[in-house]
C-alpha positions in Angstrom: -57.3 -142.8 82.9 -55.9 -143.1 86.4 -54.2 -140.1 87.9 -52.6 -139.9 91.2 -54.2 -136.9 92.9 -52.3 -137.3 96.1 -51.6 -134.0 97.7 -48.3 -133.7 99.5 -48.7 -132.5 103.1 -46.5 -129.5 103.9 -44.3 -129.7 106.9 -42.5 -126.7 108.4 -40.0 -126.3 111.3 -40.4 -123.3 113.5 -39.9 -121.8 117.0 -42.7 -121.8 119.5 -43.3 -118.2 120.6 -46.5 -118.2 122.8 -48.2 -121.1 124.6 -50.7 -119.0 126.6 -53.9 -120.3 125.0 -55.3 -123.8 125.6 -54.6 -126.2 122.7 -53.0 -123.4 120.6 -49.4 -122.4 120.1 -48.0 -119.5 118.1 -45.1 -120.7 115.9 -42.6 -118.5 114.0 -41.2 -120.1 110.8 -38.2 -118.5 109.1 -37.3 -119.2 105.5 -34.5 -118.0 103.3 -35.3 -116.4 99.9 -33.0 -115.5 97.1 -33.5 -112.2 95.1 -34.1 -113.1 91.4 -31.9 -110.3 90.0 -29.3 -109.6 92.7 -29.0 -113.1 94.1 -28.8 -111.8 97.6 -30.2 -114.0 100.3 -32.7 -112.6 102.8 -34.9 -114.0 105.6 -38.7 -114.1 105.7 -40.6 -114.9 108.8 -44.2 -115.9 109.1 -46.3 -116.7 112.2 -48.8 -119.6 112.4 -51.4 -120.5 114.9 -51.0 -124.2 115.5 -53.4 -126.7 117.1 -51.8 -129.0 119.7 -53.1 -131.5 122.2 -49.8 -131.9 124.0 -47.8 -129.5 126.2 -45.5 -127.4 124.0 -43.3 -124.9 125.9 -42.2 -121.5 124.7 -38.8 -121.6 123.0 -39.0 -125.2 121.7 -38.3 -126.0 118.1 -41.3 -127.8 116.6 -42.4 -129.5 113.4 -45.9 -128.5 112.1 -48.0 -129.9 109.3 -50.8 -128.5 107.2 -54.3 -129.9 107.9 -58.0 -129.1 107.6 -59.0 -125.9 109.4 -59.6 -126.2 113.2 -60.9 -122.7 113.3 -60.8 -119.5 111.3 -57.1 -118.9 111.9 -55.8 -122.4 112.8 -55.1 -124.7 109.8 -51.8 -126.2 111.1 -51.2 -129.1 113.5 -48.3 -129.9 115.9 -46.3 -133.0 114.9 -43.3 -133.2 117.2 -40.6 -131.4 119.1 -37.2 -131.2 117.5 -34.4 -132.1 120.0 -31.1 -130.3 119.4 -28.2 -132.6 118.6 -26.0 -131.4 121.5 -28.8 -132.2 124.0 -29.3 -135.9 123.0 
């Protein structure tokens, strides 16, 4: 009986809000939800504390991934900076 118990790692795209702390960035992730009865779309935002070794500046769009906890509030890790298409 062989089962594949491979957990998919969640990746989210968000906006870096604060970079004041050392090795920590506050990232805001916005998602679109649909109401089950009325079918209206609405936005939900959530803020995550993200561990980073590199320099991430405020206002950059970043990709973060779920990882083992670094501290009590940090369980997300910085992956890369997303470059807008018009600035390539």
